[in-house]
NUFIGU-812772 format. One record per residue (C-alpha): residue number from 0; residue in three letters; chain; x, y, z. Coordinates in steps of 0.2 Angstrom, whole numbers, plus 5000, padded with zeros to 4 digits. Each point is the difference from the previous one (the first is absolute). Example, Ala and Ser with C-alpha at 12.3 -4.5 7.8 and 13.67 -1.06 7.14 Angstrom:
BEGIN
n	res	chain	c1	c2	c3
0	Ala	A	5062	4978	5039
1	Ser	A	5006	5017	4997
***
This chain:
BEGIN
n	res	chain	c1	c2	c3
0	Met	A	4698	5042	4898
1	Ser	A	5010	5008	5014
2	Asn	A	5005	4992	5016
3	His	A	4988	5012	5009
4	Gln	A	4985	4994	4990
5	Asn	A	5005	4982	5003
6	Lys	A	5001	5003	5019
7	Gln	A	4983	5008	4999
8	Ile	A	4992	4986	4991
9	Arg	A	5007	4987	5013
10	Thr	A	4994	5011	5014
11	Asn	A	4982	5000	4992
12	Met	A	5000	4982	4998
13	Ile	A	5005	4997	5018
14	Cys	A	4986	5012	5006
15	Asp	A	4988	4990	4989
16	Asn	A	5005	4984	5008
17	Gln	A	4999	5007	5017
18	Gln	A	4981	5003	4997
19	Asn	A	4998	4981	5000
20	Pro	A	5001	4994	5019
21	Tyr	A	5006	4983	4995
22	Thr	A	5014	5008	4990
23	Thr	A	5004	5012	5013
24	Ala	A	5002	4986	5013
25	Gln	A	5013	4992	4988
26	Phe	A	5008	5017	4998
27	Arg	A	5003	5002	5018
28	Ile	A	5006	4982	5002
29	Tyr	A	5014	5003	4989
30	Phe	A	5008	5012	5012
31	Asn	A	5000	4986	5014
32	Ser	A	5005	4985	4989
33	His	A	5017	4994	4993
34	Ile	A	5005	5000	4981
35	Pro	A	4993	4984	4993
36	Pro	A	5013	4986	4995
37	Pro	A	5006	5001	4982
38	Ile	A	4989	4991	4988
39	Ser	A	4997	5001	4981
40	Ser	A	4988	5014	5002
41	Asn	A	5009	5012	5011
42	Leu	A	5019	4997	4996
43	Arg	A	5009	5016	4998
44	Pro	A	5017	5007	5007
45	Cys	A	5000	5003	5018
46	Asp	A	5012	5005	5014
47	Ser	A	5010	4985	5006
48	Pro	A	5003	4997	5019
49	Ala	A	5018	5000	4997
50	Ser	A	5004	5011	5014
51	Ser	A	5001	4991	5017
52	Pro	A	4989	5007	5014
53	Leu	A	5015	5000	5011
54	Arg	A	5009	5013	4990
55	His	A	4988	5014	5000
56	Ser	A	4981	5003	5001
57	Arg	A	4988	4997	4986
58	Ser	A	4994	5018	5001
59	Glu	A	5016	5005	4991
60	Gln	A	4997	4987	4987
61	Asp	A	4982	5005	4998
62	Asp	A	5006	5018	4997
63	Glu	A	5012	4995	4987
64	Asp	A	4988	4986	4993
65	Asp	A	5014	4994	4989
66	Phe	A	5003	5017	4991
67	Thr	A	5016	5009	5000
68	Leu	A	5000	5016	5011
69	Val	A	5005	5016	4991
70	Thr	A	5002	5017	5005
71	Asn	A	4989	5008	4987
72	Lys	A	4984	5004	5008
73	Lys	A	4990	5000	4984
74	Arg	A	5005	4983	4996
75	Arg	A	4996	4994	5017
76	Asn	A	4983	5007	4999
77	Asn	A	4997	4991	4983
78	Asp	A	5006	4984	5008
79	Lys	A	4987	5002	5014
80	Asn	A	4986	5004	4987
81	Ala	A	5005	4984	4991
82	Ile	A	4999	4990	5016
83	Ser	A	4983	5007	5005
84	Glu	A	4993	4996	4982
85	Tyr	A	5007	4982	5002
86	Asp	A	4991	4999	5017
87	Gln	A	4984	5007	4992
88	Asp	A	5001	4987	4987
89	Lys	A	5001	4986	5013
90	Glu	A	4985	5008	5009
91	Leu	A	4990	4999	4984
92	Leu	A	5005	4982	4998
93	Asn	A	4994	4996	5018
94	Asn	A	4983	5008	4995
95	Tyr	A	4998	4990	4984
96	Tyr	A	5007	4983	5008
97	Pro	A	4993	5000	5018
98	Asn	A	4999	4981	5002
99	Val	A	5018	4998	4997
100	Tyr	A	5006	5012	5013
101	Lys	A	4987	4994	5012
102	Gln	A	5007	4983	5000
103	His	A	5018	5006	5001
104	Gln	A	4995	5011	5015
105	His	A	4993	4984	5009
106	Arg	A	5017	4991	4996
107	Ser	A	5011	5014	5005
108	Ser	A	4992	5003	5017
109	Arg	A	5010	4986	5008
110	Phe	A	5016	5008	4995
111	Val	A	4997	5016	5010
112	Thr	A	5010	5002	5016
113	Ala	A	4994	5008	5015
114	Pro	A	5011	5013	5008
115	Ser	A	5010	4995	5015
116	Thr	A	5003	5011	5015
117	Ser	A	5013	4990	5008
118	Asn	A	5013	5000	4986
119	Pro	A	4999	5016	4988
120	Tyr	A	5014	4993	4989
121	Ser	A	4991	4984	4996
122	Asn	A	4984	5010	4997
123	Gln	A	5009	5011	4987
124	Gln	A	5007	4985	4993
125	Asn	A	4983	4991	4998
126	Gln	A	4993	5015	4992
127	Ala	A	5014	5001	4988
128	Phe	A	4997	4981	4996
129	Asp	A	4981	5004	4997
130	Gln	A	5004	5012	4987
131	Gln	A	5011	4988	4990
132	Gln	A	4993	4995	4983
133	Ile	A	5003	4983	4992
134	Thr	A	5011	5002	4984
135	Met	A	4996	4992	4984
136	Glu	A	5016	4989	5001
137	Ala	A	4994	4994	5017
138	Ala	A	4983	4996	4994
139	Arg	A	5007	4991	4985
140	Tyr	A	5012	4991	5011
141	Ala	A	4986	4994	5011
142	Gln	A	4987	4996	4987
143	Thr	A	5012	4989	4989
144	Arg	A	5008	4990	5014
145	Leu	A	4998	4981	4996
146	Pro	A	5008	4985	5010
147	Phe	A	5013	4996	4987
148	Pro	A	5008	5010	4986
149	Pro	A	4993	4996	4982
150	Phe	A	5008	4989	4987
151	Ile	A	5001	5010	4984
152	Ile	A	4999	4991	4983
153	Arg	A	5001	5009	4984
154	Phe	A	4991	4996	4983
155	Ser	A	5005	5008	4984
156	Ser	A	4985	4994	4989
157	Gly	A	4982	4994	5002
158	Asn	A	4987	5006	5011
159	Ile	A	4997	4989	5015
160	Leu	A	4988	5002	5014
161	Glu	A	5006	5000	5018
162	Lys	A	4988	4986	5005
163	Arg	A	5007	4988	4986
164	Val	A	5018	5004	5006
165	Ala	A	4996	4996	5018
166	Gln	A	4991	4984	4996
167	Glu	A	5013	4993	4988
168	Ile	A	5014	5003	5013
169	Lys	A	4989	4991	5013
170	Asn	A	4996	4985	4989
171	Tyr	A	5018	4998	4994
172	Leu	A	5008	5000	5018
173	Lys	A	4986	4988	5005
174	Asp	A	5002	4988	4985
175	Asn	A	5019	5000	5000
176	Phe	A	5006	5003	5018
177	Gln	A	4984	4995	5010
178	Thr	A	5000	5017	5008
179	Asp	A	4985	5011	5003
180	Ile	A	5004	5019	5001
181	Cys	A	4988	5014	5005
182	Ile	A	5000	5016	4990
183	Ala	A	4994	5015	5010
184	Asn	A	4999	5012	4985
185	Ile	A	5007	5002	4982
186	Arg	A	5001	5017	4991
187	Arg	A	5005	5005	4983
188	Ser	A	5012	5015	4998
189	Thr	A	5008	5009	4985
190	Leu	A	5009	5013	5011
191	Lys	A	5018	4994	4997
192	Cys	A	4997	4991	4983
193	Gln	A	5004	5005	4982
194	Gln	A	4988	5001	4986
195	Asn	A	4991	4983	4999
196	Asp	A	5007	4993	5017
197	Tyr	A	4989	4998	5015
198	Asp	A	5003	4993	5017
199	Phe	A	4990	4989	5012
200	Leu	A	5003	5003	5019
201	Ile	A	4996	4984	5009
202	Tyr	A	4997	5001	5019
203	Val	A	4999	4984	5011
204	Lys	A	4992	4997	5016
205	Asp	A	5011	4989	5010
206	Ala	A	5019	4995	5002
207	Asp	A	4998	4983	4992
208	Ser	A	4993	5008	4984
209	Phe	A	5014	5013	5000
210	Cys	A	5014	4986	5002
211	Ser	A	4992	4990	4985
212	Leu	A	5000	5015	4988
213	Phe	A	5017	5007	5006
214	Asp	A	5008	4985	4991
215	Lys	A	5000	5004	4982
216	His	A	5002	4982	4995
217	Lys	A	4982	4997	5006
218	Trp	A	4993	5012	4987
219	Pro	A	4993	4995	4984
220	Gln	A	5009	5004	4983
221	Gln	A	4984	5008	4994
222	Ile	A	4985	5008	5007
223	Cys	A	4984	4999	4989
224	Gly	A	5011	4996	4985
225	Glu	A	5011	5016	5002
226	Asn	A	5018	5002	5005
227	Phe	A	5004	5010	5016
228	Ser	A	5015	5006	5009
229	Phe	A	5004	5006	5018
230	Pro	A	5005	5019	5000
231	Ser	A	5005	4999	5018
232	Thr	A	5001	4988	5015
233	Pro	A	4988	5004	5015
234	Ser	A	5008	5006	5016
235	Phe	A	5001	4987	5013
236	Pro	A	4986	5001	5013
237	Pro	A	5003	5001	5019
238	Gln	A	4988	4986	5003
239	Leu	A	5014	4988	4993
240	Ser	A	5015	5009	5009
241	Leu	A	5009	4998	5016
242	Ile	A	5013	5011	5010
243	Val	A	5016	4992	5006
244	Lys	A	5007	5011	5015
245	Asn	A	5017	5003	5005
246	Val	A	5009	4995	4985
247	Asp	A	5018	5006	5001
248	Leu	A	5005	5013	4987
249	Arg	A	5017	4991	4998
250	Ile	A	4991	4984	4993
251	Asn	A	5001	4997	4982
252	Leu	A	4982	5002	4994
253	Asp	A	5002	4988	4985
254	Glu	A	5007	4986	5011
255	Phe	A	4986	5003	5013
256	Cys	A	4987	4999	4985
257	Ala	A	5008	4984	4994
258	Asp	A	4999	4992	5018
259	Leu	A	4982	5005	5002
260	Lys	A	4995	4993	4983
261	Ala	A	5009	4984	5005
262	Val	A	4989	4998	5015
263	His	A	4984	5007	4993
264	Thr	A	4999	4997	4981
265	Asp	A	4984	5011	4999
266	Ile	A	5009	5016	5003
267	His	A	4999	5011	4985
268	Asn	A	5012	5015	5005
269	Val	A	5009	5007	5015
270	Ile	A	5002	5019	5002
271	Arg	A	5009	5010	5013
272	Leu	A	4990	5015	5005
273	Lys	A	5006	5018	5000
274	Asn	A	4995	5015	5010
275	Lys	A	4994	5017	4993
276	Phe	A	5019	5005	4998
277	Gln	A	5003	4984	4989
278	Asn	A	5011	4992	5013
279	Cys	A	4999	4981	5002
280	Ile	A	4992	4995	5017
281	Lys	A	5000	4983	5009
282	Leu	A	4983	4995	4993
283	Val	A	4998	4988	4986
284	Lys	A	4984	4997	4990
285	Ile	A	4996	4982	4994
286	Glu	A	4988	4998	4986
287	Ile	A	4992	4982	5000
288	Leu	A	4990	4993	4986
289	Ser	A	4990	4988	5012
290	Pro	A	4988	5006	5013
291	Thr	A	5002	4983	5009
292	Ser	A	5018	5002	5002
293	Arg	A	4999	5018	5005
294	Asn	A	4987	4996	5014
295	Glu	A	5011	4985	5006
296	Ile	A	5015	5012	5001
297	Leu	A	4990	5013	5008
298	Ser	A	4992	4988	5013
299	Asp	A	5018	4994	5005
300	Gly	A	5005	5018	5003
301	Lys	A	5019	4996	4997
302	Leu	A	5011	4995	4985
303	Thr	A	5017	4991	5002
304	Ile	A	5013	5004	4986
305	Asn	A	5018	4994	5002
306	Gly	A	4998	4997	5018
307	Ile	A	4993	5017	5004
308	Thr	A	4982	5002	5005
309	Tyr	A	4990	5016	4994
310	Asp	A	4984	5006	5006
311	Ile	A	4986	5000	4987
312	Glu	A	4986	5013	4999
313	Glu	A	4985	5003	4988
314	Tyr	A	5003	5013	4987
315	Leu	A	4987	5014	5002
316	Ala	A	4993	5009	4985
317	Pro	A	5002	5019	5000
318	Ala	A	4986	5009	5009
319	Ser	A	4985	5004	4991
320	Val	A	5000	5017	5008
321	Leu	A	5011	5013	4991
322	Ile	A	5013	5006	5012
323	Cys	A	5013	5012	4993
324	Ser	A	5018	4994	5003
325	Lys	A	5006	5017	5001
326	Cys	A	4989	5010	5012
327	Met	A	4990	4984	5007
328	Ala	A	4984	5009	4996
329	Ile	A	4985	4990	4994
330	Gly	A	4992	5001	4983
331	His	A	5013	5004	4987
332	Phe	A	5016	4993	4992
333	Lys	A	5018	5006	5003
334	Lys	A	5001	5008	4983
335	Gln	A	4985	5011	5004
336	Cys	A	5007	5005	5017
337	Lys	A	5002	5019	5002
338	Glu	A	5010	4999	5016
339	Ile	A	5018	5006	4999
340	Asn	A	5006	4990	5015
341	Gly	A	4999	4982	5003
342	Thr	A	4993	4991	5015
343	Cys	A	5008	4986	5009
344	Lys	A	4988	4985	5001
345	Ile	A	5007	4995	5017
346	Cys	A	5001	5015	5011
347	Gly	A	4989	5012	4989
348	Ile	A	5013	5014	5000
349	Ser	A	5001	5011	4984
350	Cys	A	5017	5004	4992
351	Pro	A	5006	5005	4983
352	Asp	A	5011	4985	4997
353	Leu	A	4995	4983	5008
354	Arg	A	5017	4993	4996
355	Gln	A	5008	5012	5013
356	His	A	4986	4998	5012
357	Ser	A	5005	4992	5017
358	Cys	A	4985	4990	5005
359	Ser	A	4996	4997	5019
360	Leu	A	4993	4983	4995
361	Val	A	4984	5004	5011
362	Ser	A	4985	4996	4990
363	Lys	A	4988	5014	4999
364	Cys	A	4986	5002	4988
365	Val	A	4997	5017	4992
366	His	A	4981	4997	4998
367	Tyr	A	4995	4998	5018
368	Asn	A	5016	4997	5010
369	Gly	A	4999	4981	5001
370	Glu	A	5015	4989	5005
371	His	A	5003	4993	4982
372	Asn	A	5007	5006	4984
373	Ser	A	4991	5013	4990
374	Asn	A	4998	4989	4985
375	Ala	A	4992	4986	5009
376	Leu	A	4984	4994	4993
377	Lys	A	4991	5000	5017
378	Ser	A	5004	5018	5001
379	Ala	A	4990	5005	4985
380	Thr	A	4986	4988	5005
381	Lys	A	4999	5007	5017
382	Phe	A	5001	5018	4994
383	Asn	A	4985	4996	4989
384	Ser	A	4990	4991	5013
385	Asn	A	5003	5014	5013
386	Asn	A	4992	5013	4988
387	Tyr	A	4983	4994	5004
388	Arg	A	4986	5011	5008
389	Tyr	A	4983	4993	5004
390	His	A	4987	5012	4993
391	Pro	A	4985	5002	5011
392	Ala	A	4988	4998	4985
393	Asn	A	5007	4983	4997
394	Phe	A	4998	4995	5018
395	Pro	A	4983	5006	5006
396	Pro	A	4996	5000	5019
397	Leu	A	4992	4984	5008
398	Pro	A	4982	5002	5005
399	Asn	A	4995	5004	5018
400	Pro	A	5001	4985	5012
401	Gln	A	4984	4993	5004
402	Arg	A	4995	4994	5018
403	Trp	A	5000	4981	5002
404	Thr	A	4983	4993	5004
405	Thr	A	4999	4983	5008
406	Asn	A	4981	5000	5003
407	Thr	A	4994	4995	4983
408	Asn	A	4997	4982	4996
409	Ala	A	5011	5000	4985
410	Thr	A	5015	5006	5010
411	Asn	A	4996	4986	5013
412	Ser	A	5000	4987	4988
413	Val	A	5016	5005	4992
414	Val	A	5008	5001	5017
415	Thr	A	4994	4983	5004
416	Lys	A	5006	4993	4983
417	Ile	A	5017	5008	5003
418	Asp	A	5001	4992	5018
419	Glu	A	4995	4983	4992
420	Leu	A	5014	5002	4987
421	Ile	A	5013	5005	5013
422	Ser	A	4995	4985	5011
423	Ser	A	5001	4989	4985
424	Met	A	5017	5007	4995
425	Ala	A	5006	4996	5018
426	Lys	A	4994	4982	4999
427	Val	A	5008	4999	4983
428	Asn	A	5016	5006	5008
429	Ile	A	4999	4988	5014
430	Ser	A	4998	4986	4988
431	Leu	A	5014	5006	4989
432	Glu	A	5011	5000	5016
433	Arg	A	4995	4982	5004
434	Ile	A	5004	4995	4983
435	Ile	A	5017	5008	5000
436	Ser	A	5004	4992	5017
437	Lys	A	4995	4983	4993
438	Asn	A	5010	5003	4984
439	Asp	A	5015	5004	5011
440	Gln	A	4998	4984	5010
441	Tyr	A	4998	4990	4984
442	Glu	A	5015	5008	4993
443	Gln	A	5010	4996	5016
444	Phe	A	4993	4982	4999
445	Met	A	5005	4998	4982
446	Asn	A	5018	5007	5004
447	Asp	A	5002	4987	5014
448	Lys	A	4993	4986	4990
449	Ile	A	5012	5004	4986
450	Lys	A	5015	5000	5012
451	Phe	A	4994	4984	5007
452	Asp	A	4999	4992	4983
453	Glu	A	5017	5006	4996
454	Met	A	5007	4992	5016
455	Thr	A	4991	4984	4996
456	Ser	A	5006	4999	4982
457	Lys	A	5018	5002	5007
458	Lys	A	4998	4986	5012
459	Leu	A	4993	4989	4987
460	Asp	A	5014	5004	4989
461	Glu	A	5012	4995	5014
462	Leu	A	4991	4984	5003
463	Ile	A	5001	4996	4981
464	Thr	A	5018	5003	5000
465	Thr	A	5003	4990	5016
466	Gly	A	4990	4985	4992
467	Asn	A	5010	5001	4984
468	Asn	A	5016	4999	5011
469	Phe	A	4994	4985	5010
470	Lys	A	4996	4991	4984
471	Thr	A	5017	5003	4993
472	Val	A	5008	4993	5017
473	Ile	A	4988	4985	5000
474	Thr	A	5005	4996	4983
475	Gln	A	5019	5001	5004
476	His	A	4997	4989	5016
477	Gln	A	4990	4987	4989
478	Cys	A	5015	4999	4988
479	Lys	A	5012	4997	5015
480	Ile	A	4989	4987	5008
481	Thr	A	4999	4991	4983
482	Arg	A	5019	5001	4998
483	His	A	5003	4993	5018
484	Glu	A	4987	4986	4997
485	Asn	A	5009	4994	4985
486	Ile	A	5016	5000	5009
487	Phe	A	4993	4989	5014
488	Thr	A	4991	4989	4988
489	Lys	A	5013	4997	4987
490	Leu	A	5016	5002	5010
491	Ile	A	4999	4998	5019
492	Phe	A	4987	4986	5001
493	Pro	A	5009	4989	4987
494	Ile	A	5016	5003	5010
495	Leu	A	4992	4995	5016
496	Asp	A	4993	4984	4992
497	Glu	A	5017	4996	4995
498	Ile	A	5007	5003	5017
499	Ser	A	4986	4990	5008
500	Thr	A	5004	4985	4988
501	Phe	A	5018	5001	5004
502	Leu	A	4998	5000	5019
503	Leu	A	4988	4985	4998
504	Thr	A	5014	4991	4991
505	Ile	A	5013	5004	5014
506	Asn	A	4988	4996	5014
507	Ile	A	5007	4982	5001
508	Asp	A	5013	4994	5012
509	Lys	A	5014	4988	4997
510	His	A	4990	4984	5003
511	Gly	A	4986	5006	4987
512	Gly	A	4988	5006	5014
513	Ile	A	4991	5017	5000
514	Leu	A	5007	5013	5011
515	Asp	A	4985	5011	5002
516	Ala	A	4983	4991	4996
517	Asp	A	4990	5016	5002
518	Phe	A	5011	5010	4988
519	Lys	A	4990	4996	4984
520	Val	A	4984	5004	5008
521	Lys	A	5006	5016	5006
522	Ile	A	5007	5004	4983
523	Asn	A	4983	4996	4992
524	Arg	A	4990	5010	5013
525	Met	A	5011	5015	4997
526	Arg	A	4998	4999	4981
527	Ala	A	4981	4999	5002
528	Gln	A	5000	5015	5010
529	Leu	A	5010	5010	4987
530	Asp	A	4988	4994	4987
531	Asn	A	4985	5006	5011
532	Ala	A	5008	5017	5003
533	Arg	A	5003	5002	4981
534	Leu	A	4982	4996	4996
535	Asn	A	4993	5011	5014
536	Lys	A	4994	4985	5010
537	Glu	A	5000	4997	5019
538	Ile	A	5016	4993	5006
***
């Protein structure tokens, strides 16, 4: 059958479909809707938005439509016929599957940007962004993103189910290491295997589970009675990484790593980062096998090594939005970029060789002229959020305002209840203010009482100390008094008695008469007074 006959058959089918009003409605919607996202039913090669909207308009790309321009007019006509036939096939698919495109039209309406009269350059830029399509690589990248990279284990025999593998790993870690792990997903793959080999890709939910499985010593020797191996080690996640800033390029990285591990034993690896020209920079990435240690270091914000304090920041994962590192456009990788010149991420100037480019160091986003780098995550996010237009169909007008009537009984009762509620709320506010003032007074009283109690306790402590000192002094005085009393009783009093006796013997004159008759009486009276004084009696 010739191409002309095929074209005629397609035309007839389209005409037949237009007889149905429902099909015709869907056929017209196709021209106002975007191409649906890539799914299993409509995946086919399409033009990639590799060209940046800042280089040239999309009209030029639509004319080329990813086909090479040739000077042969006949060949160009054949290409146009082929494109028109492909578009007609799409129209037929729209007619046969109206619900799918209807849902997509509802989803894609929020990504249409209204033209701006103030800035024609941004208007052209937004129109170019609307015509960008999501590549298959971008869709797979977004659909397969999980929090942590998978652990891959390879079996060479047996036929084990995914659930049994996950359950046995959980039970082994719980029984032997008292560790509970959370597995988000487990998949079976034979993509990179040979003959009877098959792999299991184990995805975990949290950082603790990743740290537990990252240590190969915690894995069982066998799973479900089968031996297994590790074909590769998962890449370290950004959730367990930190960035050390301003590390001098002259510092030996091995010595720096040893010093870090001496301070923090949970550090797994230390890596000096490089720029896109593979030159070392002053940022060092730290990989830590402990979420607790990472959070402690991150909360401190600083790390001291060999007397030098370094600033610590969180290591951010690459943006989920695809940004070309060559032209800074959104939606494709660098390998798919069709631009010849590169774009500086800081100033946004295009040049053939970025190595020879002298940047002005003035940040200017190429997407909407913001004061930040072109590859910043907020640039792509704002670029997407700005491309939003409120469709009138989704926002119907409000009903006409009705006049407020206050004559009805229902309205009066409602107003009365509202007034009562307002007065009650005012009373409640007054009560709350009174309670607050009382609470403040009570707090002031308690503070004063606490201060007075502290002063009283201090004075009591001083009195106790003084009393103890007095007791010590009194004890010393008692010892001295006892010593003096013993001296008087045992030494002085006997000496006085002997002296008195001697004086009495010599109180006789030559003729044997007493010289002083009252001398003995005086001596006895004085001796009695001394005894009374010693015995605390009245003299």
